[in-house]
N, C-alpha and C positions, 0 to 999 in steps of 0.2 A: 253553774254554766256561765261562760264568759259573755259579756254584752255583745249584741250584734246590731248592725244597722240594716234596716229594711225599708221598703216603701210603706208609707203610711196607708192605713186602711180605715174604712168608715167605723169599724168597731173599736178603734183606738180612741174614739171621741171622749168617753168618760175619763180615761186615764189622762189624756192631754188636758182636759178642762181642770181636772183635780190639781195637777201640778202647776198649770198656768196661773191659776188663781192664787197660788202661794208665792210665785216668783217675786211679785212686788207688793206683798201683803203689808209691808211697812210704809207704803206710800198711798195714803187714802185718796190723794188727788190724781192718781194714775190708774186708768182702766186698761187692762190688757185686751187687745183686739182679737187675740188668737181664738178664744171660744166662739166669737162671732163668725170667723172665716174658715175654721178648720174643715168643716164638712164641704164647703165650696172648694177648698184647696184639693181635697182628695178627689172630688168629682171631676175637676178640671185638669188634673195631671195629664201630661202628654209629651209630645216631642220637645216642647220648649219649656216645660215646667216639671219639676220633680220634688216631691215632698217625702221626707224620710223621718223615721223615729228611731231612737235607740231603744232596743228591746232588752230588758233585764228580767230574765226568768218569766217570759211571757207577758210582761207588763211594759207598756210604753213609758219610758222615763226621760225622754228627750225628744225634741222636735226641731226640724230645720227645713227650709224650702229654698230651692234655687230656681231662678227664672232667667231665661235668655232674653235680654232686652233688645240687643242688636246682634249682628252676626259675630261680634267679638266681645260683647260686654255681658257678663252674668251678674245677677243680683241675688244675694243671699239674705233671707229674712226669717223672722219668727224663730230665732235661735233661742231655745228654752231648754233648761235642764231641771229636772225635779230637784228641789233643794236637798232632799234626802240622799241624792246621788252626786252632789257636787264634789269635785276633786277626784273623780274616777275616770276622767278622760273621755266622757261621753260626747262632749261638745267637739273635741278634736276629731273623734271618729266620724261624727256626722258631717262636719265641714270637709274633712278629707275626702269622704265619699262624694260629696257634691262638687268639690273642686275637680275630681276625676270626671264626673258626669259632664260638667260644663266644658272642660278641656276637650273631651271627646267630641263635643259639638262645635268646636272651633273658637271657644272663648279664650282670649288672651289676658283678660283681667276679670277678677271677681271683686265685687264691692258689697259692703253692708253699711248700715246706719245704726248708731248707738246714741241714746240720750247722754248728754255730757255728765249728768249726775250718776249715771249707772256704772259705778266702779267695777262691779262684777262683770258686766257685759263688755266693758272696755278691756279688762284684763283677759277675759276669755277670747276676745277677738284677736288680741296680740298673740296669745298662746296658740291659737289655731292657724296663724300664718298671715293675718292681716297687718297692715301698717297704716298709721294715720295719713290721710290724704288732704282733707279739707274740713271746714266747719261752716255752718250756716245758721241763720236764725229765722224764725217765722215772724212776719209782721201781719197784723190783722186789722187793716183800716176798715172802718165801719161803712157799709154801703149807704150812700146818700147822693142825692142829685146835687152836683157841684158844677155850676156854669164855668166855662173856661175864663181865665183871667185875660182880658184883652191886652193888658200890659205885661203879661208874663210869657214864659216860653210856650210855644205851640206844641201840641201832642197829636201825632198822626199815626195812622195804621200804615207803616212803611217798613216792611221787613228788610229791604235792602239797606236802608239807613241804620236800622236796629242791628243788623249783622255787622256792618262796618264799625259801629261803635263798640259792639261786644268784643270783636277780635282784638282791639287794642286797649281794652278797659282794665282798670284795677280789679273790677269785679270778676272778670274772666280769669285773671291770674289767681285771685284768692280762691275761687271756686274750682280751680283746676279744669275749667272748661265744662263743668257739669251743671245741670239744672234738672228739674222734675221731668221724669219720663212721661211722654204723652199717653202711653198705654197702660203702664203699671203704676198704680197708686203707691205712694210712700217709697218711691225708688228714684234714683238719679242716674242719668246717662249723659253722654256727650252731646252738646248742642251743635247742630250743623246748620249750614245756610238753607239747605232744603227743608229742614224741620221748621225753621222760622217762616218760610214762605207757605208751607202747609198750614201752620197755625194761623197765619194771617188770613187764609181763605176759610178755614173751618172754625176758628175761635177768634182771637184778636191779638195783634201785636202793636205795641206802643213805642214810638220814637219821639223823644223830647228834643225839640229843635229850637235853638236860640243862638244864631250865628254859628251853625254847625250842630251836629247831633250831640246832646249832652246827657242822654240817659235812654234806657230801654226797659221794656218788660214784655211778657207774653203770657196770655191766658191759656191754660192747658186743658181745663175741663170744668164742668159743673158736677158736683158730687154731693153725697150725703154723709155727714159725720155720724157714724152709728153710736158713738159714745156720748154725743150731745143732742142727737135727734134734730139736727139743723142742716139746711142746705148751704153749700159753700161754693164759691168760685175760687178755683185754685190757679195761681199764677206761677209758672215754671221758674221764673226768676225776675228780679228787679234790681237794677244797678244804675248809678247816676254819677255825675261829676261833681255836683255841689248841692248846697241846701236848696237853692232856687229850683234846680232841676228835680230834686226829690219832691218838693212841694207840688210841682206840676204833675209829676208822674203819679203820686199817690192820689191826688185829686181826680185824675183820669181813671184810676183804678176804682175809686169810690163810686164815680158816676157810672162806670161800666157795670159794676156789681149791682148798683141800684136798678139799672135798666134791665138786668137779668131777673131781678126780683128775688135774689138769694138772701139768706139770713146773715151770712158772714163771708169773710174772705180769708185766704191763706196765701201769703206772698213769701217766696223764698228769697232772702237777701244775704249778701256776703257777711260773714262774721268778722268784720274789721271795725276798729274803733270809730272810724269816720262814718261808715255806713250805718252802724247801730246808733251813733249819736245823732246823725242827721235824720234818721227815721223817727227817733224819739222827738226831735225838734219839730217835725211836722205832724206829730201826734198820730203815728201809724199803729200804735198799740202793739208793743213788742212782746214776744214770749219771754218768760222769766229766765230761760237758759238757752244756749245754743245746742245744736245737734252735731255730732261728728260723723264723717264718712271715712271709712277705712277701705283699703284696697289690697289685693294680693295679685302678684304676677303669676299667671297660669301658664306661661310659655315654658 
């Protein structure tokens, strides 16, 4: 019987966990989040979220989910194919179905994220219709109380200044205008002026000022990392003009996270030589590799 794509069900759990645990079996340092979230995905499917599996002779052999982040942006995640069924086109079938689902709901663009070391995932993404769009890296400055430097740049919760800096920044160009989505974890969507103002009221927005605005960041949520059992403050983006601005910005983030009482931080920064080098210079504790975001035109 030919493989089919259908909506995921709760009784697919054992099949999905079995192949998910094999996808990255050769990377002891990488824990797949799918077994932790699959049941929640199935329960929460609805008008703005759709989870599918590739069914091969009654067994789930592939998984993928699409989420509507905004009225025109869809995010695809959890793309997994049983290693025993690679090369059979299951990924293309699932993604094609979800592209149709998202387009029917008004999406004009679909995006996904792939670890830069994941050759199979990158190749599969291109094969299913995605094209490379941008790259970013995580910085993990340690939470600690850092008093402001009276001789250094000032850092203020000023969304208007942050937005003004963002619109003309190298970071915005590098990131294609994207940052962490405020509602969906591990997803990126377009930054808007309204979003920054909302985050300033509900979370925190940082504007680095030194003869004009020289950098910005925005906290998007407090969360728990299920793979490390620690609390995190996540920052949708951080970008800056020079090393002095980077130092002030990351010190403000350290102090903010310490005030929240979280165990760690996750800050999305542009994957440019300057941003990565300057983040290293101010000891922001960088991830070992970047992540890639790919997109597909759904019009």
